[in-house]
Steps between C-alpha positions, in 0.01 A plus 500: 500500500612231257411187692721293267809646674398312816474136594190399697587340835134456599163640396575809712881523484729605214879509491784657302824316557822698559668645195741783439574678828216334692612327819167329572183423303194722473173346633167663413177392663164520323279320255560513127278804445650706782859430399436551131338835574797626699713772345826378345681729742394276790721219368778741412501652849475162674792380287706803603424429864627143447840644411552691827781387735410261781150414377369167631284232330304711247363838396126471553202684350155473655173452303431880515842593365535798271779738392645715776814693591798260523325193625167411342208584729418161640869408508662294782869426545717397795871574548765349726720770651779248567506408128543862384127565500364847435213719614323691223288810550334412168412161647305667779340789317423863570194453721687304763276273708191587301261250658154393593319456830150366548276569801197301604209718612246264659239641261289345228383656174159587644672716760628733224173554311409832652850628565714398202510843335541678837791271581661555158482877538629492857802284410581722204492809720705344780781323309703718257549351152662597176832630371678713760228444758592601853341422836457668832808329649826698489822331614804686628849354454493289820151368427601415142795291612288331767238410240764366258643283776171391655247449222148397608623449858588873505156591360324294767713660772386842371136401534441420128391137496465201729767289666298193398574583135875446539479119520333498157755714314815373334798541737246576778475853363867594513771411253822440689834658415350810340748787472323838501840671463531341155179677385575834339371831623312537170316168552405597856379839383274340245343277765467753780133577423398181321435260789144370499449559124417253224686660211413442138528240223360160587469578872157478657285439800207268426197377688442148371263207536616139531320350200643144502688271734714226346682355800259482793752388763753773417231765461376414848849554639518833313154595632343534155144396407281560196326835525755648740611861452873560499719807440818478294771768494764507226784756526872529574784729606389798288758762406764371740522158335508655153782732596705215652454292188595789269816594693633149553434389142705795380783432748504123429518557125795738540686257729433173318831506312690562824338187645593298190134460400414492129139610491283335230264800543574830674156472665631190685756715686614310805774470761662209685300425813819500710610838364449830683274610219294182522466529875404867467221425255368211712487730802318772309261246341415353840425851625263542204331170584439641851361817342249293301401290798447811709305665219254208463460485880407871511257461213346208689456724805329766288274237341397370839410853609271539198326169556455586868309812397291350218462136603588479871419125516796424274812344653792540262752228574811443292511177304855554364737754348744384232748698291625471146802692369751383760832324545513289812759270656331160537594135551424273206592144411707467182590147392434382856720769658357781713646829376466866595371677190401854409168452324389781269129516437405765245125514474484161668376384840658288767293184545637287782342157525361313805747445783729790413652630828457868407121467475271603788377196693146547373614440138762234572277206395359653178767736366542871456210711367591616148302810399456547124354831392294526185463805279244764577152350459614137490534226758789458738607177667624361828734201461721302736863398465544138394722232646786433258491840328846577638641280225279662234563869555673560835147504650374781280179564310345760271385831651216613278346481154793664319464765231418397146502854365716806561355791691546724195303264278231466771442876504451491122250216536280612791379817670496504878140622525384216278678241714348640822150504351535142374613378841218693668252308285651182639455622857864600554555851642829661394651813655818653351650847448628408154296411191826431317605262778171316470552456126855372559366243741197388300416134576570382147854647507589200715515126450218276619575466871300178525720341227814620678388365834391169349845463346674573832272248670554223243871562480519438876624846597201572726149357529172680464311576818245770422392744229387853587322759285510881532210710632684829566836608356698804624750541218815707472 
């Protein structure tokens, strides 16, 4: 990206003032090196978002931002329905509610020494991964609709998970106002046998070690200590979410002219929030969020079963579950006025600060856990939402390292077997059904996650709490 196109607001904030059809400025977070290394398309896409009807304050890009479909991945934008605001399927993404949850285990590194490989093999055998993977759960029509309405609460009621988990999941495990009847038969068919599966791409289940603690007080509240073993699960709504995104993007693009919307990019297809089409998409999207929450809860249940067999002293307790790729109705202060806004986070994470009323009581004094996944073989991070970040990004932060190289280029640069062998030499066990998938997700195909997290911390979006490093990676 040509940094000369932007004015620097602070060391970690850059701005493009409105021009042409832009209704608000673009704000990009990151240090000089991160922003300069971003693809030119990031700025182009963020500029297009800034031209959408009803957008409020700014079109934001997080420090991990890279080119995506419609919105840049790492893009955040809020819309006011009463000011003609829109909802965009391209502003949510295809893997609706792709998200991360981290579980404490009560174990230390020494507890894994004799069982790490056994545990890796058992997890790989128990939890289906890869393109088109299916599980042992089969949902009929009634069960499918119940799952889409109930999310993780439905999963727990079926015996997959723990009621104690629900307090530590966004929306307490169930996204309200989901409309299963707005989800097509094709989307439901794709999901019927995919519950409890990781999927492919950058999805994973990792066993990790807490290698550093930066904020002792917050880490204590989160229950994290140096040398602790945690488990992190990264996946989403699988085929159902992708089908919903595909169908609604097509329909929104076809109907844009009828709604009087001049799209700067067809990939930004959208509909007025107050329209029947907008309400239909929101209902279907919320159902997909519930699908993802249920899916991660079922995978958690399967993971606990494996640990109970291999390391029965482990006690897997949920730290937190947070989604990216969502659009949520939230209250935010704009110029001193509290407004109801539809906040799109595309490859970005909600990061409520201390005192936010939607946080569980245990986190109220320190802020929401913000879980930042690294690339395969690199560190991940636990952060906490900062006071005052509402004014910076509608209380949003980055969600991962962010790609620096296309998957196609990655497969021309690395071979999957070579990546696995290299990680094995570093003590990281990888299990995956796809050597091509491993090459696509090679660690160096991503930005430096430590640099991304440092930028988010110093920009004030979220503060660093702990760094974790991988020991076992089950990779789709």
